[in-house]
C-alpha positions as CSV (number, residue, x, y, z in Angstrom):
1,M,-56.2,33.5,10.6
2,A,-58.9,34.1,8.0
3,M,-57.9,34.8,4.4
4,T,-57.8,38.5,3.5
5,V,-59.2,39.3,0.0
6,K,-59.2,42.7,-1.6
7,E,-61.1,43.3,-4.8
8,R,-59.1,45.6,-7.2
9,A,-61.6,45.7,-10.1
10,S,-64.6,43.9,-11.5
11,F,-65.8,43.8,-15.1
12,E,-69.4,43.3,-16.2
13,P,-69.6,40.1,-18.4
14,G,-71.4,40.2,-21.6
15,L,-71.9,36.5,-21.8
16,P,-75.2,34.6,-21.1
17,P,-75.5,33.6,-17.4
18,D,-76.5,30.0,-18.4
19,D,-73.6,29.7,-20.9
20,S,-73.2,26.1,-21.9
21,H,-70.2,26.5,-24.3
22,P,-67.6,23.9,-23.1
23,Y,-64.9,26.5,-23.2
24,R,-66.9,29.2,-21.3
25,S,-68.3,26.9,-18.7
26,G,-67.1,24.1,-16.4
27,V,-63.4,24.2,-15.8
28,W,-63.2,27.0,-18.5
29,R,-65.7,29.2,-16.7
30,P,-64.3,32.7,-17.1
31,Q,-63.5,35.1,-14.2
32,H,-64.3,38.8,-14.1
33,R,-62.8,40.0,-10.9
34,E,-59.3,41.1,-10.1
35,L,-58.2,40.1,-6.5
36,D,-55.4,40.3,-4.1
37,A,-55.3,37.7,-1.3
38,W,-53.0,36.9,1.6
39,D,-53.2,35.0,4.9
40,M,-54.6,32.2,2.8
41,E,-55.5,28.9,4.5
42,V,-52.7,26.4,4.2
43,E,-52.9,22.6,4.6
44,G,-49.4,21.4,5.4
45,R,-46.6,23.9,5.3
46,I,-45.1,26.2,2.7
47,P,-41.4,25.4,2.6
48,D,-39.1,28.2,3.7
49,D,-36.7,27.5,0.9
50,L,-39.3,28.1,-1.8
51,N,-38.9,31.7,-2.8
52,G,-40.1,33.2,-6.0
53,V,-43.2,33.6,-8.1
54,Y,-45.4,31.2,-10.1
55,I,-47.5,32.8,-12.8
56,R,-50.1,31.3,-15.0
57,N,-51.8,32.7,-18.1
58,T,-55.5,32.0,-18.7
59,E,-58.2,32.9,-21.3
60,N,-61.2,34.9,-19.9
61,P,-63.7,36.2,-22.4
62,L,-65.9,39.1,-21.5
63,F,-68.2,39.4,-24.6
64,E,-70.0,37.3,-27.0
65,P,-67.9,36.6,-30.1
66,I,-68.9,38.0,-33.4
67,R,-69.5,34.5,-34.6
68,R,-67.9,31.4,-33.1
69,Y,-65.8,31.2,-30.0
70,H,-62.5,29.3,-29.7
71,P,-60.9,28.9,-26.2
72,F,-57.8,30.8,-27.4
73,D,-59.8,33.9,-28.2
74,G,-60.3,34.9,-24.5
75,D,-58.6,37.8,-23.0
76,S,-55.5,37.2,-21.0
77,M,-55.8,37.0,-17.2
78,L,-52.6,36.3,-15.3
79,H,-52.5,34.6,-11.9
80,A,-49.5,35.0,-9.7
81,I,-48.7,33.4,-6.3
82,S,-45.4,34.7,-4.8
83,F,-43.6,32.9,-2.0
84,E,-41.2,34.4,0.5
85,N,-40.0,33.1,3.9
86,G,-42.8,30.5,4.2
87,A,-45.6,32.9,3.3
88,A,-47.7,33.3,0.1
89,R,-49.6,36.1,-1.6
90,Y,-51.9,35.8,-4.6
91,A,-53.0,38.3,-7.3
92,N,-54.9,38.0,-10.6
93,R,-55.2,40.7,-13.3
94,F,-56.4,41.1,-16.9
95,V,-53.6,42.1,-19.2
96,R,-54.5,45.6,-20.5
97,T,-53.8,44.8,-24.2
98,D,-54.8,47.3,-26.8
99,G,-57.6,44.9,-27.9
100,F,-58.9,44.5,-24.3
101,L,-59.1,48.3,-23.8
102,A,-60.8,48.8,-27.2
103,E,-63.5,46.2,-26.5
104,Q,-64.0,47.6,-23.0
105,E,-64.8,50.9,-24.5
106,A,-67.0,49.4,-27.2
107,K,-68.7,46.9,-24.8
108,Q,-68.5,44.2,-27.5
109,S,-66.2,41.9,-29.4
110,L,-64.4,43.8,-32.2
111,W,-62.2,41.1,-33.7
112,A,-62.8,37.8,-35.5
113,G,-61.8,34.6,-33.6
114,I,-59.0,32.4,-34.7
115,T,-61.3,30.0,-36.5
116,E,-63.1,32.8,-38.4
117,H,-62.3,34.8,-41.5
118,P,-60.7,38.1,-40.5
119,S,-63.0,40.1,-42.7
120,I,-65.8,39.8,-40.2
121,A,-63.9,41.9,-37.7
122,L,-65.6,45.2,-36.7
123,A,-62.2,46.8,-35.8
124,D,-60.3,48.5,-38.6
125,H,-56.9,47.4,-37.4
126,G,-55.2,44.4,-35.8
127,W,-51.8,42.9,-35.4
128,G,-51.2,39.2,-35.7
129,A,-49.8,36.6,-38.0
130,R,-53.3,36.5,-39.7
131,T,-53.8,40.3,-39.5
132,M,-57.1,41.8,-38.4
133,M,-56.7,39.6,-35.3
134,K,-56.8,40.7,-31.7
135,D,-53.6,40.3,-29.9
136,N,-55.0,39.0,-26.6
137,A,-51.6,38.1,-25.0
138,S,-53.3,35.0,-23.5
139,T,-50.8,32.2,-24.6
140,D,-47.6,32.4,-22.7
141,V,-45.8,34.2,-19.9
142,V,-42.1,34.5,-18.9
143,V,-40.1,36.7,-16.6
144,H,-37.2,38.6,-18.2
145,G,-35.4,41.6,-16.8
146,G,-37.5,41.5,-13.6
147,M,-40.8,41.9,-15.6
148,A,-43.5,39.4,-16.5
149,L,-44.1,39.3,-20.3
150,A,-47.4,38.1,-21.6
151,S,-47.5,37.0,-25.3
152,F,-49.8,35.9,-28.1
153,Y,-49.0,32.8,-30.2
154,Q,-49.9,34.4,-33.5
155,C,-47.3,37.2,-33.0
156,G,-48.0,40.5,-31.3
157,E,-46.8,42.7,-28.5
158,L,-45.0,41.7,-25.3
159,Y,-47.1,43.1,-22.5
160,R,-45.1,43.9,-19.3
161,L,-46.4,43.4,-15.7
162,D,-44.9,43.4,-12.3
163,P,-44.4,39.7,-11.6
164,R,-45.8,39.8,-8.1
165,T,-48.4,42.5,-8.1
166,L,-49.3,42.1,-11.8
167,D,-49.4,45.9,-12.1
168,D,-49.5,47.1,-15.7
169,L,-46.0,48.3,-17.0
170,G,-46.9,48.9,-20.6
171,K,-45.4,47.2,-23.7
172,S,-41.8,46.1,-24.5
173,E,-40.1,48.6,-26.8
174,W,-36.5,47.6,-26.7
175,G,-35.3,51.1,-27.3
176,G,-37.7,51.6,-30.2
177,R,-36.5,48.5,-32.0
178,F,-39.4,46.2,-31.2
179,P,-40.0,44.4,-34.5
180,K,-43.0,45.5,-36.6
181,E,-43.7,41.8,-37.3
182,G,-44.3,41.3,-33.5
183,V,-43.1,38.4,-31.3
184,S,-44.6,35.0,-31.0
185,A,-45.4,33.2,-27.8
186,H,-42.8,30.9,-26.4
187,T,-40.0,33.3,-26.0
188,K,-37.1,31.6,-24.1
189,V,-35.1,32.9,-21.2
190,D,-31.6,31.5,-20.7
191,E,-31.2,31.7,-16.9
192,H,-27.4,31.5,-17.4
193,T,-27.0,34.6,-19.5
194,G,-30.3,36.4,-18.8
195,E,-31.0,36.7,-22.6
196,L,-34.4,36.5,-24.1
197,L,-34.6,34.5,-27.3
198,F,-37.6,34.9,-29.6
199,F,-39.1,34.3,-33.1
200,N,-42.0,35.6,-35.2
201,Y,-43.7,34.5,-38.4
202,G,-46.1,35.8,-41.0
203,T,-47.4,35.7,-44.5
204,E,-44.7,37.7,-46.2
205,A,-41.1,36.7,-47.1
206,P,-38.8,35.7,-45.4
207,F,-41.8,34.4,-43.3
208,M,-39.8,34.0,-40.1
209,H,-37.3,36.0,-38.0
210,Y,-35.3,35.2,-34.9
211,G,-33.9,37.6,-32.3
212,V,-32.0,38.0,-29.0
213,V,-32.6,40.6,-26.3
214,S,-30.0,41.2,-23.6
215,R,-30.8,41.0,-19.9
216,D,-31.0,44.8,-19.9
217,G,-33.6,44.9,-22.7
218,E,-31.4,45.7,-25.7
219,L,-32.2,44.0,-29.0
220,T,-28.8,42.6,-30.0
221,D,-29.7,40.3,-32.9
222,Y,-32.6,40.2,-35.4
223,V,-32.1,37.6,-38.2
224,D,-34.1,36.5,-41.3
225,I,-35.0,32.8,-41.3
226,P,-36.0,32.3,-44.9
227,L,-38.8,29.7,-45.4
228,P,-40.5,28.4,-48.6
229,G,-43.7,30.0,-47.6
230,P,-46.0,30.9,-44.6
231,R,-45.6,28.4,-41.8
232,L,-47.1,27.9,-38.3
233,P,-44.2,27.4,-35.9
234,H,-45.4,27.4,-32.3
235,D,-42.3,27.0,-30.2
236,M,-38.5,27.1,-30.3
237,A,-35.6,25.7,-28.3
238,F,-32.0,26.6,-27.5
239,T,-28.7,25.2,-26.4
240,E,-25.7,26.9,-25.0
241,H,-24.6,28.0,-28.5
242,W,-27.5,27.2,-30.8
243,S,-31.1,28.4,-31.3
244,I,-33.5,25.9,-32.9
245,L,-36.3,27.0,-35.2
246,N,-38.6,24.8,-37.2
247,D,-40.4,24.4,-40.5
248,L,-43.0,21.7,-39.9
249,P,-45.3,20.3,-42.6
250,L,-48.6,21.5,-41.0
251,F,-49.4,25.0,-42.1
252,W,-51.9,27.2,-43.9
253,D,-53.1,25.7,-47.1
254,P,-51.5,28.0,-49.8
255,E,-54.6,27.9,-52.1
256,A,-57.0,28.8,-49.3
257,L,-54.6,31.5,-48.1
258,A,-54.6,33.1,-51.5
259,D,-58.3,33.6,-51.0
260,G,-57.9,35.0,-47.6
261,H,-58.9,31.8,-45.7
262,Y,-56.7,30.4,-43.0
263,S,-57.2,26.6,-43.2
264,N,-54.5,24.3,-41.9
265,R,-53.3,21.3,-43.9
266,F,-50.8,18.5,-43.0
267,H,-48.5,17.8,-45.9
268,R,-47.6,14.1,-45.2
269,D,-45.1,13.9,-48.0
270,M,-42.9,16.8,-46.7
271,P,-40.2,16.4,-44.1
272,S,-39.9,18.2,-40.8
273,R,-37.1,20.8,-41.1
274,F,-35.1,22.3,-38.3
275,A,-33.0,25.4,-38.5
276,L,-30.0,25.5,-36.2
277,V,-28.6,29.0,-36.0
278,P,-25.7,30.1,-33.7
279,R,-27.2,32.2,-30.9
280,H,-25.6,35.4,-32.3
281,G,-25.2,34.2,-35.8
282,D,-26.7,35.4,-39.1
283,T,-28.8,34.0,-41.9
284,E,-25.9,32.5,-43.8
285,D,-24.9,30.6,-40.6
286,I,-28.1,28.5,-40.5
287,R,-27.7,24.7,-40.5
288,W,-30.8,22.9,-41.9
289,F,-31.7,19.3,-40.8
290,E,-34.6,17.1,-42.0
291,A,-36.6,14.5,-40.0
292,E,-39.9,12.6,-40.2
293,P,-43.0,14.6,-40.9
294,T,-45.0,15.7,-37.8
295,F,-46.2,18.8,-35.9
296,V,-44.9,19.7,-32.5
297,L,-46.6,22.2,-30.3
298,H,-44.0,22.3,-27.6
299,W,-40.4,21.4,-27.1
300,I,-39.1,20.2,-23.7
301,N,-35.4,21.2,-24.0
302,A,-32.3,21.0,-26.1
303,Y,-28.6,20.6,-25.3
304,E,-25.2,19.8,-26.9
305,D,-23.7,16.4,-26.7
306,G,-20.3,16.3,-28.4
307,D,-20.8,16.9,-32.2
308,E,-24.6,16.5,-31.8
309,V,-27.4,18.8,-30.8
310,V,-30.1,16.9,-28.9
311,L,-33.7,18.1,-29.0
312,D,-36.7,16.7,-27.0
313,G,-40.3,17.6,-27.7
314,F,-43.8,16.1,-28.2
315,F,-44.1,14.4,-31.6
316,Q,-47.8,14.4,-32.8
317,H,-48.6,11.0,-34.3
318,N,-52.0,12.3,-35.6
319,P,-51.7,16.1,-36.0
320,T,-55.0,16.5,-37.9
321,A,-57.0,14.1,-35.8
322,R,-57.4,11.7,-38.7
323,G,-60.0,9.0,-38.2
324,V,-61.7,10.9,-35.4
325,P,-65.4,11.9,-35.8
326,R,-65.8,15.6,-36.5
327,A,-68.0,17.7,-34.4
328,E,-70.4,20.3,-35.8
329,G,-71.5,23.8,-34.9
330,A,-69.8,25.5,-31.9
331,L,-67.5,22.5,-31.4
332,K,-66.3,22.2,-35.0
333,G,-62.6,21.6,-35.1
334,F,-62.1,21.2,-31.3
335,E,-61.1,17.6,-31.7
336,T,-57.6,18.8,-32.4
337,L,-57.5,20.3,-28.9
338,D,-57.5,16.8,-27.4
339,L,-53.9,15.8,-26.7
340,K,-54.8,12.1,-26.7
341,V,-56.4,12.4,-30.1
342,L,-53.2,14.1,-31.4
343,E,-51.2,11.3,-29.9
344,A,-48.5,13.8,-28.7
345,R,-45.7,11.8,-27.1
346,P,-42.2,12.6,-25.9
347,H,-39.6,12.2,-28.7
348,R,-35.9,12.9,-29.3
349,W,-34.1,14.3,-32.3
350,R,-30.3,14.2,-32.6
351,F,-28.7,16.5,-35.2
352,D,-25.1,15.5,-36.2
353,L,-23.2,18.7,-36.9
354,V,-20.5,16.8,-38.7
355,T,-22.5,14.6,-41.1
356,G,-25.7,16.7,-41.3
357,E,-27.7,13.6,-40.4
358,T,-30.7,13.4,-38.1
359,R,-31.5,10.5,-35.8
360,E,-34.7,10.3,-33.9
361,E,-36.5,8.0,-31.4
362,S,-39.7,7.9,-29.3
363,L,-39.2,8.4,-25.6
364,S,-42.5,7.1,-24.4
365,D,-45.7,5.4,-25.5
366,R,-47.8,7.6,-23.2
367,P,-49.7,10.6,-24.7
368,M,-48.6,13.8,-22.7
369,E,-47.6,17.3,-23.4
370,F,-46.8,20.7,-21.8
371,G,-43.4,19.6,-20.5
372,M,-41.5,21.7,-18.0
373,I,-38.0,21.3,-16.7
374,N,-35.8,22.8,-14.0
375,G,-35.0,26.2,-15.7
376,R,-31.4,26.0,-14.7
377,H,-31.1,23.2,-17.2
378,G,-32.6,25.2,-20.0
379,G,-30.2,24.7,-23.0
380,R,-28.1,22.3,-20.9
381,R,-28.4,18.6,-20.4
382,H,-31.5,17.6,-18.5
383,R,-32.8,14.3,-17.1
384,Y,-36.3,15.1,-15.9
385,S,-39.4,16.5,-17.6
386,Y,-42.6,17.3,-15.8
387,N,-45.5,16.7,-18.2
388,A,-49.2,17.1,-18.2
389,L,-51.8,14.4,-18.9
390,G,-54.7,15.5,-21.1
391,A,-58.4,15.1,-20.3
392,D,-60.7,13.0,-22.5
393,G,-62.3,15.2,-25.2
394,L,-61.3,18.5,-23.5
395,F,-58.3,20.8,-23.5
396,A,-57.5,20.5,-19.8
397,F,-55.0,18.6,-17.6
398,T,-56.0,15.7,-15.3
399,G,-52.6,14.6,-14.1
400,L,-48.8,15.0,-13.9
401,V,-45.9,12.8,-15.1
402,K,-42.4,13.0,-13.8
403,H,-40.5,11.5,-16.7
404,D,-37.0,10.3,-16.0
405,I,-35.7,10.3,-19.6
406,D,-32.4,8.5,-18.7
407,T,-34.2,5.5,-17.2
408,G,-37.6,5.7,-18.9
409,I,-39.4,5.6,-15.6
410,E,-42.6,7.6,-15.5
411,E,-44.0,8.6,-12.1
412,V,-47.7,9.4,-12.7
413,L,-49.9,11.4,-10.4
414,S,-53.6,11.4,-11.4
415,F,-56.0,13.7,-9.8
416,P,-59.6,12.8,-8.6
417,E,-62.5,13.0,-11.0
418,G,-63.4,16.6,-11.6
419,V,-60.1,18.1,-10.5
420,F,-57.9,19.7,-13.2
421,V,-54.4,21.2,-12.9
422,S,-52.3,23.7,-14.7
423,E,-48.9,23.5,-16.5
424,T,-46.6,22.6,-13.6
425,V,-43.3,24.4,-13.0
426,M,-40.2,23.0,-11.3
427,A,-39.0,25.5,-8.7
428,P,-35.4,24.7,-7.4
429,R,-35.2,25.1,-3.7
430,D,-32.7,27.7,-2.3
431,G,-29.3,26.2,-2.5
432,S,-30.4,23.1,-4.5
433,T,-27.8,20.7,-5.5
434,A,-29.6,18.2,-7.8
435,E,-31.8,18.6,-10.9
436,D,-35.0,17.5,-9.0
437,D,-34.0,19.2,-5.7
438,G,-37.0,21.5,-5.5
439,Y,-40.7,21.8,-5.8
440,L,-43.4,21.3,-8.4
441,V,-46.0,24.1,-8.2
442,T,-49.4,24.0,-9.9
443,F,-52.9,25.5,-9.6
444,S,-55.9,23.2,-9.3
445,S,-59.5,23.7,-10.3
446,D,-61.9,21.5,-8.4
447,M,-65.2,21.2,-10.1
448,V,-66.7,19.1,-7.3
449,D,-66.0,21.5,-4.4
450,D,-66.0,24.6,-6.7
451,R,-62.6,25.8,-5.4
452,S,-59.0,26.3,-6.5
453,E,-55.8,25.7,-4.7
454,C,-52.1,26.1,-5.3
455,L,-50.4,22.7,-4.8
456,V,-46.8,22.4,-3.9
457,F,-45.0,19.0,-4.2
458,D,-41.5,17.8,-3.4
459,A,-40.2,17.2,-6.9
460,A,-38.2,14.2,-5.7
461,A,-41.2,12.6,-4.0
462,L,-44.2,13.3,-6.1
463,A,-46.1,10.2,-4.9
464,D,-46.1,11.5,-1.3
465,G,-48.6,14.1,-2.3
466,P,-48.6,17.9,-1.7
467,V,-46.4,19.3,1.0
468,A,-48.7,22.4,0.9
469,R,-52.2,23.1,-0.3
470,I,-53.0,26.8,-0.4
471,A,-56.6,27.9,-0.8
472,L,-57.2,30.5,-3.5
473,P,-60.0,33.1,-3.2
474,E,-62.1,31.7,-6.0
475,R,-62.0,28.9,-8.6
476,I,-59.8,29.9,-11.5
477,C,-60.4,29.3,-15.2
478,S,-58.4,26.7,-17.1
479,G,-55.7,28.1,-19.4
480,T,-52.4,27.6,-21.2
481,H,-48.9,28.3,-20.0
482,S,-47.1,29.2,-16.8
483,T,-43.6,30.2,-15.6
484,W,-41.5,30.2,-12.4
485,A,-39.0,33.0,-11.5
486,P,-36.8,32.8,-8.4
487,L,-36.8,35.7,-6.0
488,S,-33.3,36.7,-7.3
489,D,-34.8,37.4,-10.7
490,L,-37.6,39.7,-9.5
């Protein structure tokens, strides 16, 4: 049976047809059509016990930037493939953010990119940690309360969509209590309680907040996390009883910030600091811990082990790309997008709740990032992490690593030259009984054959190759984060 594809909308691009920008061409070539597809060609067999939805967020610019384009400036386009009873259905949609709609009406870019001074914006408003910045919702996506939530890493709205059809459902309001400071990307959903945990940050004291939203969408907690000044936290973690925020020594240079410039600086003489706050605690309940200076984009997971809280994440051994030749022009600053240059490697911190001491250790010598786990182990002890291998000189993924943290064994799957994959979720099979009893799901972008597929692997037998390869209607753009939600959560 031939694939059935229905075009829902198409947007006229305002970019040059022969665009050579590395993050608007090649594997980052943007898409402009919104499609539904079913009866897709399948090589192998879609497992009957794989039921739920895989969603990935990507950046898809439609207009020339005011000055300089950064890959994280593109508008959010979500891609969803839903599985039920051995069948799959695909959809992709732009997220109708306020900024997207305003630029569609103006037919041009209205906001400065993340590497430009906000004063060049043509719009007279904006909401982000830098202000005058478009909230494009193109960083992360989770499913909470039966809805997909797309978010922006510099703090903004949470845009709601149907997880399977990606129909627009408006913005999260939480009964009128959505914080004026916005919400950062990397909200966390505890699958055991149904709660959404979040943080935000900005340039005004107390500089960070932390909050909890119930399964039913009620804001139950909103707590000040006082910091010494503006910081750039990118992610958070949680355990059964604790939420973990961070104050890391890479942040906006205070002198430059005073002049309205947003320039990052790594303060090598400052420690990394971690705030452990009881999930429903208050500011006075925060426990602070110190560790070696670094920057961490993404945490893997955290859990409680007796009197200790254990945190795993990707320690950057070279967060400012020191010693690496700097590019000029359109590529200026992009060396810090190379995960190999940053030397991001799995790392473990142990916070002793009795003594207040921190112990830490490296978990691997291999540069990797974007770790995913079985979501049922979120905040609980985990053994496996499914990580991405970075491409040379480009923010893109060329392989997967199943990392057995208990034994140290790393099972590596590298893809052929010209094939890139997305952040890979672990989807437990129906009735699963073990942590790796399920499937790894990812999207591939094949530059050689100009096609994309959804690849499904047995998580316990990665080396055996995909159990199913599902052809998508067109090659999808590279992007950032993804999520998995079981059918019971939709």
